[in-house]
N, C-alpha and C positions, 0 to 999 in steps of 0.2 A: 502494499499500500506507500502511497506517496505521501507525505504530509505537505497542504499547501501553503503555500507564503502568506495568498492574502483567502480571502472568503466572504461570503456577504451573506447574515444573518438578521431577520429583520429587518433587512433597511441599512442595517449597516456595516462595512468594512470595519471585518478585523485581520490583523495583520498577526503573524506566529515569528517569534525571535527565538534565537538560542544564546543562552549561557552556560559553560562550562561549568561554572560555581555556583548551580543553582541550588543543589542539594541543601535539604534543613538537616536538621538535626533527629525529626522522624521518618527523611528518608522521602518526601516530598520531591517529585522531579517536574512539575508545571506550577505554572500559575494562572491565573484566571486574571488581569486586570480591567475588572469592568467599567469603570470609569475613563480607562484611556483605550477601550478596544484592541486589546493586544493579549494574547496569550504566550507566556514565554517559557519554553521548554530546555531540560536540562539538554546540554549538547555531549548525546552519549558513545558519539566517538571517543571523545578526550577521557570520559568516565568507562570505554569500555563495555559497557552494556548491550543486552541484545536490542537489534529495533525494533523488535516487537511493542518492549517497554517502552519506547517514545512513541508510537504508534496509541497507545491503550492512555498512554498520560494525556496526548492529544486530543484526543474523546473524551477523556475526562475532564480536562477544563471547557471544550465545546458546550459540554452538557451543566456546565456552571452557567453559559452566558444564557441556556436555552432556561432551566429553572429560574434565573435571576428574571429575567424579561416576563415570565408568566406570574413570576410574585411567588413561585412557590419554594423557595431559600427562607423566606425572610418566615414563609406559613410555619414551616419546620421545624427553625429554631424556636419559635412562638411555643411547641407542642416536643422541644426537646428531642427531636427525632433525628439522629445523624445521617446531616446530610453526605457528610464527605463517604459515606462507606454506602449509601445508596447510588449517588452517583459512580462510584467506581464500578459499583455493581452492573449500573445499565451500559457505563462506558465502557465494560469488559465483554457484555453481549454483544454490542453494537460490532465491536472490533473484530468479535468472533467470528460473527456473519460476513464482516466486509472481505476479511483473507482469505476464510474458507469457501467462501461462495463457489458454485461450478454453474458455468455461462454456456449456455448452448450457443454453441459457432455458427447457427442458420442465420 
């Protein structure tokens, strides 16, 4: 799967950037910067991680944008629901579908 440099979502252009030093103490490898329309991902070439982990991080951050736009993140926080775990599970499912899909050649 190829991660885009830019894409549009809900009429907004989102830019994807990379940083070698992004990983934090909890192992986060991506950031959704909602106010500046940016996704920042860890540069996995520098850190020698599988590309699939970077792809999953991309979808995780995209889902943060979607959930924020719908107002779900704020609602889940009020209910003390772990947004990160929910976003991660959905992103992993989307990623798996995209990288394992078999297309008809016709």
